[in-house]
C-alpha positions as CSV (number, residue, x, y, z in Angstrom):
1,M,113.8,102.6,54.5
2,S,112.8,105.0,51.7
3,Q,113.2,108.7,52.0
4,Q,109.5,109.2,51.6
5,L,108.7,107.1,54.6
6,D,111.4,108.8,56.6
7,S,110.0,112.2,55.8
8,R,106.6,111.4,57.2
9,K,108.2,111.5,60.6
10,N,109.0,114.6,62.7
11,I,112.5,115.8,62.6
12,L,114.9,115.4,65.5
13,F,117.8,117.9,65.1
14,V,120.8,116.5,67.1
15,I,123.4,119.2,67.8
16,C,126.9,118.2,68.7
17,G,130.3,119.7,69.1
18,P,133.0,120.5,71.7
19,S,132.2,122.5,74.8
20,G,132.1,126.2,73.8
21,S,131.5,125.6,70.1
22,G,128.0,127.1,70.1
23,K,125.5,124.3,70.5
24,G,123.4,126.3,72.9
25,T,123.2,129.2,70.5
26,F,121.9,126.8,67.8
27,M,119.1,125.5,70.0
28,D,118.2,128.9,71.3
29,Y,118.0,130.2,67.7
30,A,115.9,127.3,66.6
31,V,113.3,127.7,69.4
32,K,113.2,131.6,69.1
33,H,112.7,131.7,65.3
34,F,110.9,128.4,64.7
35,G,109.1,128.0,68.0
36,D,105.8,127.2,66.3
37,Q,107.5,124.2,64.7
38,I,110.4,123.2,67.0
39,I,110.7,122.4,70.7
40,H,113.9,121.8,72.7
41,I,114.2,118.6,74.6
42,P,116.5,119.0,77.7
43,T,118.6,115.9,78.6
44,Y,119.4,114.8,82.1
45,T,122.6,115.5,84.0
46,T,123.9,114.9,87.5
47,R,126.0,118.2,87.5
48,A,124.7,121.4,89.2
49,P,123.4,124.3,87.0
50,R,125.9,126.8,85.9
51,P,125.2,130.6,86.3
52,K,122.3,131.6,84.1
53,E,121.3,128.0,83.3
54,V,117.6,127.3,83.9
55,P,116.5,123.9,85.2
56,G,114.1,122.2,82.9
57,K,115.2,124.4,80.0
58,D,119.0,123.8,79.7
59,Y,119.0,120.4,81.4
60,N,117.0,118.4,83.8
61,Y,119.3,118.5,86.9
62,I,119.0,115.4,89.0
63,D,121.1,113.5,91.6
64,Q,122.8,110.2,90.9
65,S,120.1,108.1,92.6
66,T,117.4,109.6,90.5
67,F,119.5,109.2,87.4
68,D,120.0,105.5,88.2
69,E,116.3,105.1,88.9
70,L,115.4,106.6,85.5
71,I,117.8,104.2,83.8
72,D,116.1,101.2,85.6
73,N,112.6,102.2,84.6
74,G,113.5,103.2,81.1
75,G,113.1,106.9,81.4
76,I,116.7,107.3,80.3
77,F,117.5,105.1,77.3
78,E,121.2,106.0,76.7
79,Y,123.8,107.7,79.0
80,T,127.4,108.4,79.4
81,R,129.8,109.8,82.0
82,T,131.3,112.9,80.5
83,Y,134.7,114.4,81.3
84,G,135.2,111.7,83.9
85,D,132.8,113.0,86.4
86,Y,129.1,113.9,85.7
87,M,126.5,111.7,84.1
88,Y,124.4,112.8,81.1
89,G,121.4,110.8,79.8
90,S,118.9,111.0,77.0
91,P,115.1,110.9,77.7
92,R,113.0,108.2,76.0
93,S,111.1,110.9,74.1
94,L,114.0,111.2,71.7
95,I,113.3,107.7,70.3
96,Q,109.5,107.9,70.4
97,D,107.8,110.2,67.9
98,E,105.1,111.3,70.3
99,H,105.4,115.1,69.8
100,Q,103.4,117.3,67.5
101,K,106.5,119.4,66.7
102,H,110.0,118.8,65.5
103,L,112.7,118.5,68.2
104,V,116.1,119.9,68.9
105,V,118.5,118.3,71.4
106,E,122.2,118.5,72.4
107,L,124.1,115.1,72.5
108,D,127.6,113.9,72.2
109,Y,128.7,111.8,69.3
110,K,127.9,108.5,71.0
111,G,124.4,109.7,71.8
112,M,124.0,110.9,68.2
113,F,124.9,107.4,66.8
114,R,122.6,105.7,69.3
115,V,119.6,107.9,68.7
116,K,120.1,107.8,64.9
117,S,120.0,104.0,65.0
118,V,116.8,103.6,67.0
119,S,114.8,106.8,67.0
120,D,111.3,106.9,65.4
121,H,112.2,110.5,64.3
122,R,114.0,111.5,61.1
123,V,117.3,112.4,62.7
124,I,119.3,115.3,61.3
125,S,122.7,115.6,62.9
126,V,124.7,118.9,63.0
127,F,128.3,119.2,64.2
128,I,129.4,122.7,65.3
129,M,133.1,123.3,64.7
130,P,135.2,126.1,66.3
131,P,137.4,128.1,63.8
132,D,140.4,126.8,65.7
133,I,141.3,125.2,69.0
134,Q,142.7,128.3,70.6
135,T,139.5,130.2,69.9
136,L,137.5,127.4,71.5
137,L,139.7,127.5,74.6
138,D,139.3,131.2,74.9
139,R,135.5,130.8,74.8
140,I,135.6,128.2,77.5
141,N,137.8,130.2,79.8
142,K,135.8,133.4,79.2
143,R,132.4,131.7,79.9
144,Y,133.3,129.9,83.1
145,K,136.1,128.3,85.1
146,E,135.7,124.6,84.8
147,K,137.3,122.3,87.3
148,N,137.4,119.6,84.5
149,L,138.9,121.9,81.9
150,D,141.8,119.5,81.2
151,A,139.3,116.7,80.5
152,R,137.3,118.9,78.2
153,I,140.4,119.8,76.2
154,A,141.4,116.1,76.0
155,T,138.0,115.2,74.4
156,I,138.1,117.9,71.7
157,K,140.2,115.9,69.3
158,E,138.1,112.8,69.9
159,Q,134.9,114.6,69.1
160,I,136.2,116.3,66.0
161,Q,137.3,112.9,64.6
162,F,133.6,112.0,64.2
163,A,132.6,115.3,62.4
164,W,132.6,113.4,59.1
165,A,129.7,111.3,60.2
166,Y,127.2,114.2,60.6
167,D,124.7,115.5,58.0
168,Y,126.0,119.0,58.4
169,V,129.2,120.6,59.8
170,I,129.1,124.3,60.6
171,I,132.1,126.5,61.3
172,N,131.1,128.9,64.1
173,D,133.5,131.8,63.3
174,D,131.3,134.8,62.4
175,W,128.0,135.3,64.3
176,D,126.0,136.7,61.4
177,Q,127.1,133.8,59.1
178,Y,126.5,131.3,61.9
179,K,122.9,132.5,62.2
180,K,122.4,132.2,58.4
181,D,123.8,128.7,58.4
182,I,121.4,127.6,61.3
183,D,118.5,129.2,59.5
184,T,119.3,127.5,56.2
185,I,119.6,124.1,57.7
186,I,116.4,124.3,59.6
187,R,114.4,125.7,56.7
188,A,115.8,123.3,54.2
189,E,115.0,120.2,56.3
190,I,111.5,121.4,57.2
191,L,110.8,122.3,53.6
192,R,111.9,118.8,52.5
193,T,109.7,117.2,55.1
194,N,106.6,119.3,54.4
195,G,106.9,118.8,50.7
196,I,107.1,115.1,50.8
197,R,104.3,114.9,53.5
198,K,102.1,116.9,51.1
199,L,102.9,114.6,48.2
200,L,102.2,111.5,50.3
201,T,98.9,112.9,51.8
202,D,97.5,114.1,48.5
203,K,99.3,111.7,46.1
204,H,96.1,110.7,44.3
205,S,95.2,114.3,43.4
206,T,98.7,115.6,42.8
207,D,100.2,112.7,40.9
208,P,98.2,111.9,37.7
209,T,100.0,108.6,37.2
210,L,98.3,107.2,40.4
211,K,94.8,105.9,40.5
212,K,92.6,106.0,43.5
213,P,91.8,102.6,45.0
214,S,88.6,101.2,43.7
């Protein structure tokens, strides 16, 4: 498919990275500073909310039976069991371009590959890297005490192996630089989309080599 046809679609920013890398910060920044153009789509999970998490904002928190029902009726189109215990699933809206705005969502690398292969959106994938593993572990331990911490640590290497497959990789080391990187990515992709949309919409008036249909 040509880049012009891709850019007529809304953007789906897929944010990935190890636990504690800064995915939530990316999404919060996107909505706060680009809220007139971007909305966050929460995914589903069977785990309980953590302190300060808001149902319907951070995740859609549901029990296992509801999760299974959504899979059966197509409300969840891809899912995984993360860290060996809780289920996480992606809503169908991630593959149907039915929104008036661009979207931002957090997925793991398996979800990113699946969405990128079937979504009607123009998917832009961003992988958030910690400066080093010890810093990442310190962030996780400071934020909350996870009962599945060992499982989280075991998946870090697996997740980082796929960083090469993303459109962007950001090292989240310095807060000010991290904000600049987020801002740059979002502005660049929206600018590219809007420019090509304008060209396609007004191509007969902007491109003198094209003639209007008779």
